[in-house]
Predicted model as a PDB file, atoms N, CA, C, CB and O in Angstrom, pLDDT in the B-factor column:
MODEL        1                                                                  
ATOM      1  N   MET A   1      86.905  99.858  33.858  1.00 78.00           N  
ATOM      2  CA  MET A   1      87.193 101.201  33.613  1.00 78.00           C  
ATOM      3  C   MET A   1      88.435 101.515  32.821  1.00 78.00           C  
ATOM      4  CB  MET A   1      87.260 101.839  34.822  1.00 78.00           C  
ATOM      5  O   MET A   1      89.423 100.806  33.010  1.00 78.00           O  
ATOM      6  N   GLU A   2      88.482 102.405  32.040  1.00 93.00           N  
ATOM      7  CA  GLU A   2      89.657 102.721  31.218  1.00 93.00           C  
ATOM      8  C   GLU A   2      90.719 103.546  31.953  1.00 93.00           C  
ATOM      9  CB  GLU A   2      89.221 103.465  29.985  1.00 93.00           C  
ATOM     10  O   GLU A   2      90.343 104.240  32.897  1.00 93.00           O  
ATOM     11  N   THR A   3      92.007 103.532  31.605  1.00 94.00           N  
ATOM     12  CA  THR A   3      93.083 104.241  32.297  1.00 94.00           C  
ATOM     13  C   THR A   3      92.805 105.697  32.178  1.00 94.00           C  
ATOM     14  CB  THR A   3      94.482 103.895  31.726  1.00 94.00           C  
ATOM     15  O   THR A   3      93.085 106.410  33.141  1.00 94.00           O  
ATOM     16  N   SER A   4      92.295 106.209  31.128  1.00 94.00           N  
ATOM     17  CA  SER A   4      92.076 107.566  31.016  1.00 94.00           C  
ATOM     18  C   SER A   4      90.969 108.185  31.890  1.00 94.00           C  
ATOM     19  CB  SER A   4      91.819 107.819  29.683  1.00 94.00           C  
ATOM     20  O   SER A   4      91.046 109.336  32.319  1.00 94.00           O  
ATOM     21  N   SER A   5      89.944 107.366  32.126  1.00 95.00           N  
ATOM     22  CA  SER A   5      88.856 107.597  33.065  1.00 95.00           C  
ATOM     23  C   SER A   5      89.281 107.651  34.475  1.00 95.00           C  
ATOM     24  CB  SER A   5      87.849 106.573  32.927  1.00 95.00           C  
ATOM     25  O   SER A   5      88.882 108.538  35.229  1.00 95.00           O  
ATOM     26  N   ILE A   6      90.132 106.658  34.862  1.00 96.00           N  
ATOM     27  CA  ILE A   6      90.706 106.709  36.093  1.00 96.00           C  
ATOM     28  C   ILE A   6      91.668 107.898  36.456  1.00 96.00           C  
ATOM     29  CB  ILE A   6      91.355 105.526  36.227  1.00 96.00           C  
ATOM     30  O   ILE A   6      91.662 108.478  37.542  1.00 96.00           O  
ATOM     31  N   ILE A   7      92.485 108.178  35.409  1.00 96.00           N  
ATOM     32  CA  ILE A   7      93.346 109.468  35.557  1.00 96.00           C  
ATOM     33  C   ILE A   7      92.424 110.693  35.714  1.00 96.00           C  
ATOM     34  CB  ILE A   7      94.322 109.696  34.246  1.00 96.00           C  
ATOM     35  O   ILE A   7      92.687 111.555  36.553  1.00 96.00           O  
ATOM     36  N   LEU A   8      91.282 110.780  34.866  1.00 97.00           N  
ATOM     37  CA  LEU A   8      90.510 112.145  34.905  1.00 97.00           C  
ATOM     38  C   LEU A   8      89.725 112.006  36.302  1.00 97.00           C  
ATOM     39  CB  LEU A   8      89.381 112.384  33.484  1.00 97.00           C  
ATOM     40  O   LEU A   8      89.425 113.047  36.887  1.00 97.00           O  
ATOM     41  N   LEU A   9      89.410 110.870  36.814  1.00 97.00           N  
ATOM     42  CA  LEU A   9      88.633 110.844  38.197  1.00 97.00           C  
ATOM     43  C   LEU A   9      89.721 111.301  39.173  1.00 97.00           C  
ATOM     44  CB  LEU A   9      87.987 109.264  38.646  1.00 97.00           C  
ATOM     45  O   LEU A   9      89.406 112.163  39.994  1.00 97.00           O  
ATOM     46  N   ALA A  10      90.942 110.827  39.172  1.00 97.00           N  
ATOM     47  CA  ALA A  10      91.887 111.264  40.212  1.00 97.00           C  
ATOM     48  C   ALA A  10      92.270 112.766  40.124  1.00 97.00           C  
ATOM     49  CB  ALA A  10      93.150 110.419  40.119  1.00 97.00           C  
ATOM     50  O   ALA A  10      92.376 113.483  41.119  1.00 97.00           O  
ATOM     51  N   VAL A  11      92.456 113.155  38.926  1.00 97.00           N  
ATOM     52  CA  VAL A  11      92.709 114.657  38.724  1.00 97.00           C  
ATOM     53  C   VAL A  11      91.538 115.477  39.210  1.00 97.00           C  
ATOM     54  CB  VAL A  11      92.965 115.002  37.201  1.00 97.00           C  
ATOM     55  O   VAL A  11      91.728 116.470  39.912  1.00 97.00           O  
ATOM     56  N   SER A  12      90.438 115.118  38.883  1.00 98.00           N  
ATOM     57  CA  SER A  12      89.274 115.899  39.274  1.00 98.00           C  
ATOM     58  C   SER A  12      89.029 115.921  40.861  1.00 98.00           C  
ATOM     59  CB  SER A  12      88.028 115.310  38.540  1.00 98.00           C  
ATOM     60  O   SER A  12      88.658 116.930  41.460  1.00 98.00           O  
ATOM     61  N   ALA A  13      89.269 114.744  41.434  1.00 97.00           N  
ATOM     62  CA  ALA A  13      89.163 114.593  42.845  1.00 97.00           C  
ATOM     63  C   ALA A  13      90.162 115.473  43.506  1.00 97.00           C  
ATOM     64  CB  ALA A  13      89.343 113.170  43.255  1.00 97.00           C  
ATOM     65  O   ALA A  13      89.787 116.209  44.419  1.00 97.00           O  
ATOM     66  N   SER A  14      91.450 115.457  43.107  1.00 98.00           N  
ATOM     67  CA  SER A  14      92.497 116.274  43.688  1.00 98.00           C  
ATOM     68  C   SER A  14      92.276 117.717  43.521  1.00 98.00           C  
ATOM     69  CB  SER A  14      93.778 115.931  43.122  1.00 98.00           C  
ATOM     70  O   SER A  14      92.563 118.455  44.463  1.00 98.00           O  
ATOM     71  N   ILE A  15      91.780 118.228  42.390  1.00 98.00           N  
ATOM     72  CA  ILE A  15      91.418 119.629  42.116  1.00 98.00           C  
ATOM     73  C   ILE A  15      90.251 120.008  43.093  1.00 98.00           C  
ATOM     74  CB  ILE A  15      90.985 119.829  40.557  1.00 98.00           C  
ATOM     75  O   ILE A  15      90.322 121.054  43.738  1.00 98.00           O  
ATOM     76  N   SER A  16      89.256 119.226  43.199  1.00 98.00           N  
ATOM     77  CA  SER A  16      88.197 119.591  44.133  1.00 98.00           C  
ATOM     78  C   SER A  16      88.481 119.675  45.497  1.00 98.00           C  
ATOM     79  CB  SER A  16      87.199 118.756  44.038  1.00 98.00           C  
ATOM     80  O   SER A  16      87.986 120.513  46.252  1.00 98.00           O  
ATOM     81  N   PHE A  17      89.458 118.611  45.881  1.00 98.00           N  
ATOM     82  CA  PHE A  17      90.059 118.605  47.314  1.00 98.00           C  
ATOM     83  C   PHE A  17      90.761 119.975  47.571  1.00 98.00           C  
ATOM     84  CB  PHE A  17      91.166 117.365  47.506  1.00 98.00           C  
ATOM     85  O   PHE A  17      90.478 120.690  48.532  1.00 98.00           O  
ATOM     86  N   GLY A  18      91.699 120.279  46.633  1.00 97.00           N  
ATOM     87  CA  GLY A  18      92.459 121.471  46.753  1.00 97.00           C  
ATOM     88  C   GLY A  18      91.725 122.792  46.774  1.00 97.00           C  
ATOM     89  O   GLY A  18      92.079 123.740  47.474  1.00 97.00           O  
ATOM     90  N   LEU A  19      90.699 122.797  45.978  1.00 98.00           N  
ATOM     91  CA  LEU A  19      89.825 124.005  45.892  1.00 98.00           C  
ATOM     92  C   LEU A  19      89.019 124.057  47.252  1.00 98.00           C  
ATOM     93  CB  LEU A  19      88.804 123.929  44.567  1.00 98.00           C  
ATOM     94  O   LEU A  19      88.907 125.148  47.813  1.00 98.00           O  
ATOM     95  N   GLY A  20      88.503 123.020  47.758  1.00 97.00           N  
ATOM     96  CA  GLY A  20      87.833 123.033  49.010  1.00 97.00           C  
ATOM     97  C   GLY A  20      88.756 123.514  50.113  1.00 97.00           C  
ATOM     98  O   GLY A  20      88.395 124.458  50.817  1.00 97.00           O  
ATOM     99  N   ARG A  21      89.894 122.939  50.302  1.00 98.00           N  
ATOM    100  CA  ARG A  21      90.893 123.391  51.366  1.00 98.00           C  
ATOM    101  C   ARG A  21      91.159 124.832  51.201  1.00 98.00           C  
ATOM    102  CB  ARG A  21      92.254 122.609  51.291  1.00 98.00           C  
ATOM    103  O   ARG A  21      91.161 125.568  52.188  1.00 98.00           O  
ATOM    104  N   THR A  22      91.391 125.295  49.970  1.00 98.00           N  
ATOM    105  CA  THR A  22      91.783 126.793  49.826  1.00 98.00           C  
ATOM    106  C   THR A  22      90.631 127.665  50.266  1.00 98.00           C  
ATOM    107  CB  THR A  22      92.170 127.176  48.301  1.00 98.00           C  
ATOM    108  O   THR A  22      90.840 128.686  50.920  1.00 98.00           O  
ATOM    109  N   ILE A  23      89.359 127.260  49.901  1.00 98.00           N  
ATOM    110  CA  ILE A  23      88.222 128.010  50.375  1.00 98.00           C  
ATOM    111  C   ILE A  23      88.103 128.004  51.804  1.00 98.00           C  
ATOM    112  CB  ILE A  23      87.015 127.525  49.815  1.00 98.00           C  
ATOM    113  O   ILE A  23      87.825 129.067  52.359  1.00 98.00           O  
ATOM    114  N   VAL A  24      88.283 126.893  52.526  1.00 98.00           N  
ATOM    115  CA  VAL A  24      88.185 126.828  53.897  1.00 98.00           C  
ATOM    116  C   VAL A  24      89.267 127.648  54.633  1.00 98.00           C  
ATOM    117  CB  VAL A  24      88.229 125.441  54.284  1.00 98.00           C  
ATOM    118  O   VAL A  24      89.045 128.215  55.703  1.00 98.00           O  
ATOM    119  N   HIS A  25      90.459 127.674  53.984  1.00 98.00           N  
ATOM    120  CA  HIS A  25      91.647 128.432  54.537  1.00 98.00           C  
ATOM    121  C   HIS A  25      91.300 129.865  54.493  1.00 98.00           C  
ATOM    122  CB  HIS A  25      92.989 128.168  53.729  1.00 98.00           C  
ATOM    123  O   HIS A  25      91.459 130.574  55.487  1.00 98.00           O  
ATOM    124  N   PHE A  26      90.823 130.329  53.356  1.00 98.00           N  
ATOM    125  CA  PHE A  26      90.465 131.711  53.183  1.00 98.00           C  
ATOM    126  C   PHE A  26      89.396 132.245  54.064  1.00 98.00           C  
ATOM    127  CB  PHE A  26      90.076 131.917  51.861  1.00 98.00           C  
ATOM    128  O   PHE A  26      89.428 133.382  54.533  1.00 98.00           O  
ATOM    129  N   ARG A  27      88.353 131.295  54.291  1.00 98.00           N  
ATOM    130  CA  ARG A  27      87.238 131.690  55.186  1.00 98.00           C  
ATOM    131  C   ARG A  27      87.627 131.714  56.604  1.00 98.00           C  
ATOM    132  CB  ARG A  27      86.080 130.777  55.033  1.00 98.00           C  
ATOM    133  O   ARG A  27      87.118 132.528  57.375  1.00 98.00           O  
ATOM    134  N   ASN A  28      88.544 130.820  56.998  1.00 98.00           N  
ATOM    135  CA  ASN A  28      88.932 130.846  58.399  1.00 98.00           C  
ATOM    136  C   ASN A  28      89.839 131.996  58.672  1.00 98.00           C  
ATOM    137  CB  ASN A  28      89.598 129.560  58.800  1.00 98.00           C  
ATOM    138  O   ASN A  28      89.809 132.550  59.770  1.00 98.00           O  
ATOM    139  N   LYS A  29      90.712 132.412  57.645  1.00 98.00           N  
ATOM    140  CA  LYS A  29      91.560 133.677  57.713  1.00 98.00           C  
ATOM    141  C   LYS A  29      90.644 134.880  57.966  1.00 98.00           C  
ATOM    142  CB  LYS A  29      92.399 133.907  56.345  1.00 98.00           C  
ATOM    143  O   LYS A  29      90.858 135.647  58.904  1.00 98.00           O  
ATOM    144  N   LYS A  30      89.544 135.045  57.053  1.00 98.00           N  
ATOM    145  CA  LYS A  30      88.675 136.105  57.193  1.00 98.00           C  
ATOM    146  C   LYS A  30      87.933 136.205  58.585  1.00 98.00           C  
ATOM    147  CB  LYS A  30      87.732 136.009  56.112  1.00 98.00           C  
ATOM    148  O   LYS A  30      87.767 137.293  59.136  1.00 98.00           O  
ATOM    149  N   ARG A  31      87.546 135.146  59.062  1.00 98.00           N  
ATOM    150  CA  ARG A  31      86.901 135.014  60.360  1.00 98.00           C  
ATOM    151  C   ARG A  31      87.761 135.478  61.482  1.00 98.00           C  
ATOM    152  CB  ARG A  31      86.509 133.615  60.598  1.00 98.00           C  
ATOM    153  O   ARG A  31      87.304 136.237  62.337  1.00 98.00           O  
ATOM    154  N   LYS A  32      89.067 135.025  61.514  1.00 98.00           N  
ATOM    155  CA  LYS A  32      90.002 135.349  62.394  1.00 98.00           C  
ATOM    156  C   LYS A  32      90.316 136.893  62.388  1.00 98.00           C  
ATOM    157  CB  LYS A  32      91.157 134.534  62.114  1.00 98.00           C  
ATOM    158  O   LYS A  32      90.605 137.486  63.427  1.00 98.00           O  
ATOM    159  N   ALA A  33      90.244 137.496  61.187  1.00 98.00           N  
ATOM    160  CA  ALA A  33      90.603 138.944  61.040  1.00 98.00           C  
ATOM    161  C   ALA A  33      89.300 139.671  61.652  1.00 98.00           C  
ATOM    162  CB  ALA A  33      90.932 139.389  59.374  1.00 98.00           C  
ATOM    163  O   ALA A  33      89.458 140.674  62.348  1.00 98.00           O  
ATOM    164  N   GLU A  34      88.224 139.245  61.433  1.00 98.00           N  
ATOM    165  CA  GLU A  34      86.930 139.903  61.853  1.00 98.00           C  
ATOM    166  C   GLU A  34      86.816 139.870  63.349  1.00 98.00           C  
ATOM    167  CB  GLU A  34      85.675 139.194  61.214  1.00 98.00           C  
ATOM    168  O   GLU A  34      86.423 140.826  64.017  1.00 98.00           O  
ATOM    169  N   ALA A  35      87.204 138.646  63.855  1.00 97.00           N  
ATOM    170  CA  ALA A  35      87.235 138.479  65.386  1.00 97.00           C  
ATOM    171  C   ALA A  35      88.279 139.324  66.075  1.00 97.00           C  
ATOM    172  CB  ALA A  35      87.510 137.008  65.767  1.00 97.00           C  
ATOM    173  O   ALA A  35      88.080 139.779  67.201  1.00 97.00           O  
ATOM    174  N   GLU A  36      89.313 139.521  65.447  1.00 97.00           N  
ATOM    175  CA  GLU A  36      90.466 140.448  65.995  1.00 97.00           C  
ATOM    176  C   GLU A  36      89.851 141.916  65.915  1.00 97.00           C  
ATOM    177  CB  GLU A  36      91.965 140.323  65.031  1.00 97.00           C  
ATOM    178  O   GLU A  36      89.976 142.666  66.883  1.00 97.00           O  
ATOM    179  N   GLN A  37      89.263 142.282  64.894  1.00 97.00           N  
ATOM    180  CA  GLN A  37      88.621 143.615  64.698  1.00 97.00           C  
ATOM    181  C   GLN A  37      87.645 143.824  65.837  1.00 97.00           C  
ATOM    182  CB  GLN A  37      87.874 143.720  63.291  1.00 97.00           C  
ATOM    183  O   GLN A  37      87.615 144.863  66.496  1.00 97.00           O  
ATOM    184  N   ALA A  38      86.845 142.780  66.038  1.00 97.00           N  
ATOM    185  CA  ALA A  38      85.720 143.030  67.159  1.00 97.00           C  
ATOM    186  C   ALA A  38      86.408 143.121  68.500  1.00 97.00           C  
ATOM    187  CB  ALA A  38      84.574 141.793  67.231  1.00 97.00           C  
ATOM    188  O   ALA A  38      85.942 143.866  69.362  1.00 97.00           O  
ATOM    189  N   ARG A  39      87.425 142.446  68.707  1.00 97.00           N  
ATOM    190  CA  ARG A  39      88.106 142.391  70.085  1.00 97.00           C  
ATOM    191  C   ARG A  39      88.774 143.880  70.064  1.00 97.00           C  
ATOM    192  CB  ARG A  39      89.328 141.009  70.267  1.00 97.00           C  
ATOM    193  O   ARG A  39      88.643 144.542  71.094  1.00 97.00           O  
ATOM    194  N   LEU A  40      89.392 144.384  69.105  1.00 96.00           N  
ATOM    195  CA  LEU A  40      89.897 145.632  69.241  1.00 96.00           C  
ATOM    196  C   LEU A  40      88.992 146.642  69.366  1.00 96.00           C  
ATOM    197  CB  LEU A  40      90.662 145.903  68.296  1.00 96.00           C  
ATOM    198  O   LEU A  40      89.280 147.627  70.047  1.00 96.00           O  
ATOM    199  N   ARG A  41      87.820 146.540  68.749  1.00 96.00           N  
ATOM    200  CA  ARG A  41      86.660 147.498  69.064  1.00 96.00           C  
ATOM    201  C   ARG A  41      86.148 147.533  70.439  1.00 96.00           C  
ATOM    202  CB  ARG A  41      85.517 147.188  68.237  1.00 96.00           C  
ATOM    203  O   ARG A  41      85.862 148.564  71.049  1.00 96.00           O  
ATOM    204  N   GLN A  42      86.045 146.229  70.923  1.00 95.00           N  
ATOM    205  CA  GLN A  42      85.539 146.168  72.433  1.00 95.00           C  
ATOM    206  C   GLN A  42      86.492 146.710  73.354  1.00 95.00           C  
ATOM    207  CB  GLN A  42      85.248 144.729  72.919  1.00 95.00           C  
ATOM    208  O   GLN A  42      86.097 147.345  74.331  1.00 95.00           O  
ATOM    209  N   ALA A  43      87.821 146.504  73.114  1.00 93.00           N  
ATOM    210  CA  ALA A  43      88.817 147.052  74.082  1.00 93.00           C  
ATOM    211  C   ALA A  43      88.867 148.464  73.921  1.00 93.00           C  
ATOM    212  CB  ALA A  43      90.204 146.477  73.914  1.00 93.00           C  
ATOM    213  O   ALA A  43      89.104 149.131  74.928  1.00 93.00           O  
ATOM    214  N   GLN A  44      88.673 149.079  72.758  1.00 93.00           N  
ATOM    215  CA  GLN A  44      88.689 150.638  72.614  1.00 93.00           C  
ATOM    216  C   GLN A  44      87.473 151.243  73.242  1.00 93.00           C  
ATOM    217  CB  GLN A  44      88.734 151.102  71.084  1.00 93.00           C  
ATOM    218  O   GLN A  44      87.503 152.355  73.770  1.00 93.00           O  
ATOM    219  N   ALA A  45      86.298 150.421  73.171  1.00 92.00           N  
ATOM    220  CA  ALA A  45      85.112 150.832  73.776  1.00 92.00           C  
ATOM    221  C   ALA A  45      85.276 150.979  75.295  1.00 92.00           C  
ATOM    222  CB  ALA A  45      84.037 149.878  73.440  1.00 92.00           C  
ATOM    223  O   ALA A  45      84.850 151.940  75.935  1.00 92.00           O  
ATOM    224  N   LEU A  46      85.931 149.941  75.802  1.00 88.00           N  
ATOM    225  CA  LEU A  46      86.174 149.861  77.374  1.00 88.00           C  
ATOM    226  C   LEU A  46      86.964 150.980  77.834  1.00 88.00           C  
ATOM    227  CB  LEU A  46      86.931 148.552  77.823  1.00 88.00           C  
ATOM    228  O   LEU A  46      86.716 151.549  78.897  1.00 88.00           O  
ATOM    229  N   ARG A  47      88.042 151.359  76.956  1.00 87.00           N  
ATOM    230  CA  ARG A  47      89.067 152.354  77.275  1.00 87.00           C  
ATOM    231  C   ARG A  47      88.281 153.659  77.201  1.00 87.00           C  
ATOM    232  CB  ARG A  47      90.361 152.316  76.261  1.00 87.00           C  
ATOM    233  O   ARG A  47      88.512 154.557  78.010  1.00 87.00           O  
ATOM    234  N   ASP A  48      87.434 153.774  76.327  1.00 88.00           N  
ATOM    235  CA  ASP A  48      86.745 155.102  76.070  1.00 88.00           C  
ATOM    236  C   ASP A  48      85.507 155.362  77.131  1.00 88.00           C  
ATOM    237  CB  ASP A  48      86.164 155.105  74.496  1.00 88.00           C  
ATOM    238  O   ASP A  48      84.870 156.415  77.103  1.00 88.00           O  
ATOM    239  N   GLN A  49      85.261 154.435  77.951  1.00 86.00           N  
ATOM    240  CA  GLN A  49      84.156 154.499  78.884  1.00 86.00           C  
ATOM    241  C   GLN A  49      84.515 155.736  79.831  1.00 86.00           C  
ATOM    242  CB  GLN A  49      83.971 153.063  79.713  1.00 86.00           C  
ATOM    243  O   GLN A  49      85.679 155.916  80.189  1.00 86.00           O  
ATOM    244  N   PRO A  50      83.552 156.519  80.195  1.00 82.00           N  
ATOM    245  CA  PRO A  50      83.788 157.560  81.228  1.00 82.00           C  
ATOM    246  C   PRO A  50      84.120 156.870  82.582  1.00 82.00           C  
ATOM    247  CB  PRO A  50      82.506 158.511  81.379  1.00 82.00           C  
ATOM    248  O   PRO A  50      83.662 155.775  82.909  1.00 82.00           O  
ATOM    249  N   ALA A  51      84.947 157.609  83.321  1.00 76.00           N  
ATOM    250  CA  ALA A  51      85.202 157.048  84.640  1.00 76.00           C  
ATOM    251  C   ALA A  51      83.956 157.045  85.628  1.00 76.00           C  
ATOM    252  CB  ALA A  51      86.341 157.834  85.262  1.00 76.00           C  
ATOM    253  O   ALA A  51      83.174 157.996  85.621  1.00 76.00           O  
ATOM    254  N   GLY A  52      83.794 156.013  86.438  1.00 77.00           N  
ATOM    255  CA  GLY A  52      82.671 155.892  87.325  1.00 77.00           C  
ATOM    256  C   GLY A  52      82.714 157.035  88.364  1.00 77.00           C  
ATOM    257  O   GLY A  52      83.625 157.860  88.442  1.00 77.00           O  
ATOM    258  N   PRO A  53      81.694 156.988  89.098  1.00 80.00           N  
ATOM    259  CA  PRO A  53      81.713 158.092  90.273  1.00 80.00           C  
ATOM    260  C   PRO A  53      82.874 157.754  91.272  1.00 80.00           C  
ATOM    261  CB  PRO A  53      80.222 158.118  91.151  1.00 80.00           C  
ATOM    262  O   PRO A  53      83.272 156.598  91.417  1.00 80.00           O  
ATOM    263  N   PRO A  54      83.384 158.797  91.936  1.00 78.00           N  
ATOM    264  CA  PRO A  54      84.486 158.463  92.884  1.00 78.00           C  
ATOM    265  C   PRO A  54      83.948 157.580  93.893  1.00 78.00           C  
ATOM    266  CB  PRO A  54      85.111 159.695  93.547  1.00 78.00           C  
ATOM    267  O   PRO A  54      82.755 157.443  94.164  1.00 78.00           O  
ATOM    268  N   SER A  55      85.005 156.951  94.467  1.00 81.00           N  
ATOM    269  CA  SER A  55      84.622 155.957  95.563  1.00 81.00           C  
ATOM    270  C   SER A  55      84.356 156.815  96.752  1.00 81.00           C  
ATOM    271  CB  SER A  55      85.783 154.833  95.888  1.00 81.00           C  
ATOM    272  O   SER A  55      84.884 157.917  96.896  1.00 81.00           O  
ATOM    273  N   LYS A  56      83.410 156.208  97.716  1.00 88.00           N  
ATOM    274  CA  LYS A  56      83.242 156.752  99.003  1.00 88.00           C  
ATOM    275  C   LYS A  56      84.253 156.409 100.001  1.00 88.00           C  
ATOM    276  CB  LYS A  56      82.027 156.391  99.482  1.00 88.00           C  
ATOM    277  O   LYS A  56      84.236 156.944 101.109  1.00 88.00           O  
ATOM    278  N   ASN A  57      85.101 155.577  99.679  1.00 91.00           N  
ATOM    279  CA  ASN A  57      86.243 155.092 100.490  1.00 91.00           C  
ATOM    280  C   ASN A  57      87.395 156.001 100.332  1.00 91.00           C  
ATOM    281  CB  ASN A  57      86.654 153.676 100.107  1.00 91.00           C  
ATOM    282  O   ASN A  57      87.916 156.138  99.225  1.00 91.00           O  
ATOM    283  N   LYS A  58      87.828 156.636 101.385  1.00 91.00           N  
ATOM    284  CA  LYS A  58      88.784 157.732 101.317  1.00 91.00           C  
ATOM    285  C   LYS A  58      90.127 156.994 100.861  1.00 91.00           C  
ATOM    286  CB  LYS A  58      88.922 158.554 102.793  1.00 91.00           C  
ATOM    287  O   LYS A  58      90.789 157.479  99.945  1.00 91.00           O  
ATOM    288  N   ALA A  59      90.498 155.901 101.458  1.00 93.00           N  
ATOM    289  CA  ALA A  59      91.781 155.306 101.133  1.00 93.00           C  
ATOM    290  C   ALA A  59      91.795 154.870  99.765  1.00 93.00           C  
ATOM    291  CB  ALA A  59      92.112 154.185 102.009  1.00 93.00           C  
ATOM    292  O   ALA A  59      92.834 155.041  99.129  1.00 93.00           O  
ATOM    293  N   LYS A  60      90.751 154.303  99.183  1.00 91.00           N  
ATOM    294  CA  LYS A  60      90.680 153.911  97.814  1.00 91.00           C  
ATOM    295  C   LYS A  60      90.813 155.056  96.939  1.00 91.00           C  
ATOM    296  CB  LYS A  60      89.454 153.210  97.526  1.00 91.00           C  
ATOM    297  O   LYS A  60      91.589 154.973  95.987  1.00 91.00           O  
ATOM    298  N   ARG A  61      90.087 156.221  97.164  1.00 88.00           N  
ATOM    299  CA  ARG A  61      90.218 157.339  96.323  1.00 88.00           C  
ATOM    300  C   ARG A  61      91.661 157.686  96.295  1.00 88.00           C  
ATOM    301  CB  ARG A  61      89.361 158.491  96.775  1.00 88.00           C  
ATOM    302  O   ARG A  61      92.216 157.903  95.218  1.00 88.00           O  
ATOM    303  N   ARG A  62      92.319 157.752  97.469  1.00 91.00           N  
ATOM    304  CA  ARG A  62      93.817 158.280  97.487  1.00 91.00           C  
ATOM    305  C   ARG A  62      94.679 157.347  96.647  1.00 91.00           C  
ATOM    306  CB  ARG A  62      94.451 158.341  99.030  1.00 91.00           C  
ATOM    307  O   ARG A  62      95.588 157.780  95.939  1.00 91.00           O  
ATOM    308  N   ARG A  63      94.346 155.950  96.750  1.00 90.00           N  
ATOM    309  CA  ARG A  63      95.182 155.038  95.916  1.00 90.00           C  
ATOM    310  C   ARG A  63      94.881 155.223  94.470  1.00 90.00           C  
ATOM    311  CB  ARG A  63      94.962 153.569  96.293  1.00 90.00           C  
ATOM    312  O   ARG A  63      95.782 155.191  93.632  1.00 90.00           O  
ATOM    313  N   GLN A  64      93.650 155.415  94.165  1.00 86.00           N  
ATOM    314  CA  GLN A  64      93.286 155.673  92.668  1.00 86.00           C  
ATOM    315  C   GLN A  64      93.979 156.982  92.187  1.00 86.00           C  
ATOM    316  CB  GLN A  64      91.636 155.817  92.459  1.00 86.00           C  
ATOM    317  O   GLN A  64      94.427 157.054  91.043  1.00 86.00           O  
ATOM    318  N   LEU A  65      94.059 157.952  93.011  1.00 88.00           N  
ATOM    319  CA  LEU A  65      94.620 159.166  92.547  1.00 88.00           C  
ATOM    320  C   LEU A  65      96.087 159.100  92.382  1.00 88.00           C  
ATOM    321  CB  LEU A  65      94.280 160.232  93.432  1.00 88.00           C  
ATOM    322  O   LEU A  65      96.685 159.698  91.488  1.00 88.00           O  
ATOM    323  N   LEU A  66      96.730 158.239  93.413  1.00 90.00           N  
ATOM    324  CA  LEU A  66      98.152 157.989  93.243  1.00 90.00           C  
ATOM    325  C   LEU A  66      98.538 157.140  92.086  1.00 90.00           C  
ATOM    326  CB  LEU A  66      98.667 157.383  94.420  1.00 90.00           C  
ATOM    327  O   LEU A  66      99.593 157.336  91.484  1.00 90.00           O  
ATOM    328  N   ASP A  67      97.729 156.232  91.774  1.00 87.00           N  
ATOM    329  CA  ASP A  67      97.951 155.364  90.576  1.00 87.00           C  
ATOM    330  C   ASP A  67      97.728 156.159  89.307  1.00 87.00           C  
ATOM    331  CB  ASP A  67      97.000 154.122  90.591  1.00 87.00           C  
ATOM    332  O   ASP A  67      98.446 155.902  88.341  1.00 87.00           O  
ATOM    333  N   ALA A  68      96.814 157.090  89.218  1.00 84.00           N  
ATOM    334  CA  ALA A  68      96.637 157.878  88.034  1.00 84.00           C  
ATOM    335  C   ALA A  68      97.788 158.693  87.829  1.00 84.00           C  
ATOM    336  CB  ALA A  68      95.446 158.700  88.085  1.00 84.00           C  
ATOM    337  O   ALA A  68      98.224 158.843  86.688  1.00 84.00           O  
ATOM    338  N   GLN A  69      98.378 159.287  88.907  1.00 88.00           N  
ATOM    339  CA  GLN A  69      99.465 160.221  88.858  1.00 88.00           C  
ATOM    340  C   GLN A  69     100.697 159.424  88.312  1.00 88.00           C  
ATOM    341  CB  GLN A  69      99.736 160.872  90.301  1.00 88.00           C  
ATOM    342  O   GLN A  69     101.479 160.013  87.566  1.00 88.00           O  
ATOM    343  N   ARG A  70     100.903 158.169  88.631  1.00 86.00           N  
ATOM    344  CA  ARG A  70     102.021 157.353  88.429  1.00 86.00           C  
ATOM    345  C   ARG A  70     101.832 156.742  86.972  1.00 86.00           C  
ATOM    346  CB  ARG A  70     102.138 156.248  89.591  1.00 86.00           C  
ATOM    347  O   ARG A  70     102.778 156.181  86.419  1.00 86.00           O  
ATOM    348  N   GLY A  71     100.591 156.862  86.364  1.00 76.00           N  
ATOM    349  CA  GLY A  71     100.418 156.322  85.152  1.00 76.00           C  
ATOM    350  C   GLY A  71      99.891 154.817  85.096  1.00 76.00           C  
ATOM    351  O   GLY A  71      99.758 154.253  84.010  1.00 76.00           O  
ATOM    352  N   LYS A  72      99.627 154.255  86.174  1.00 68.00           N  
ATOM    353  CA  LYS A  72      99.129 153.012  86.296  1.00 68.00           C  
ATOM    354  C   LYS A  72      97.702 152.887  85.913  1.00 68.00           C  
ATOM    355  CB  LYS A  72      99.330 152.586  87.568  1.00 68.00           C  
ATOM    356  O   LYS A  72      96.939 153.825  86.143  1.00 68.00           O  
ATOM    357  N   THR A  73      97.247 151.699  85.294  1.00 62.00           N  
ATOM    358  CA  THR A  73      95.848 151.480  85.163  1.00 62.00           C  
ATOM    359  C   THR A  73      95.390 150.408  86.198  1.00 62.00           C  
ATOM    360  CB  THR A  73      95.515 151.056  83.713  1.00 62.00           C  
ATOM    361  O   THR A  73      96.182 149.589  86.664  1.00 62.00           O  
ATOM    362  N   PRO A  74      94.105 150.455  86.524  1.00 59.00           N  
ATOM    363  CA  PRO A  74      93.692 149.482  87.582  1.00 59.00           C  
ATOM    364  C   PRO A  74      93.857 148.033  87.027  1.00 59.00           C  
ATOM    365  CB  PRO A  74      92.159 149.745  88.040  1.00 59.00           C  
ATOM    366  O   PRO A  74      93.493 147.680  85.905  1.00 59.00           O  
ATOM    367  N   GLY A  75      94.426 147.277  87.919  1.00 56.00           N  
ATOM    368  CA  GLY A  75      94.652 145.759  87.551  1.00 56.00           C  
ATOM    369  C   GLY A  75      95.984 145.550  87.097  1.00 56.00           C  
ATOM    370  O   GLY A  75      96.312 144.364  87.053  1.00 56.00           O  
ATOM    371  N   ASN A  76      96.919 146.457  86.715  1.00 53.00           N  
ATOM    372  CA  ASN A  76      98.214 146.209  86.288  1.00 53.00           C  
ATOM    373  C   ASN A  76      99.157 146.300  87.591  1.00 53.00           C  
ATOM    374  CB  ASN A  76      98.604 147.234  85.136  1.00 53.00           C  
ATOM    375  O   ASN A  76      99.231 147.319  88.278  1.00 53.00           O  
ATOM    376  N   PHE A  77      99.851 145.142  87.840  1.00 50.00           N  
ATOM    377  CA  PHE A  77     100.585 145.118  89.072  1.00 50.00           C  
ATOM    378  C   PHE A  77     101.939 145.182  88.708  1.00 50.00           C  
ATOM    379  CB  PHE A  77     100.311 143.942  89.923  1.00 50.00           C  
ATOM    380  O   PHE A  77     102.813 145.178  89.575  1.00 50.00           O  
TER     381      PHE A  77                                                      
ENDMDL                                                                          
END                                                                             
């Protein structure tokens, strides 16, 4: 093999490798952004859900009312 052929092969291999890595990088970046958008949409849908029926447990209703007045959300301690 001639020197020019070896150089051409090395250059074309490095270009194809770099191009492939660039495509994979942008594809992963796009997937990550889409996953984040889906997560935000799901979180918003959970926040927008109507409240369930009031509990039959009087103490629990009282706690929920106090938490709502204090601005707490269920599960935040």
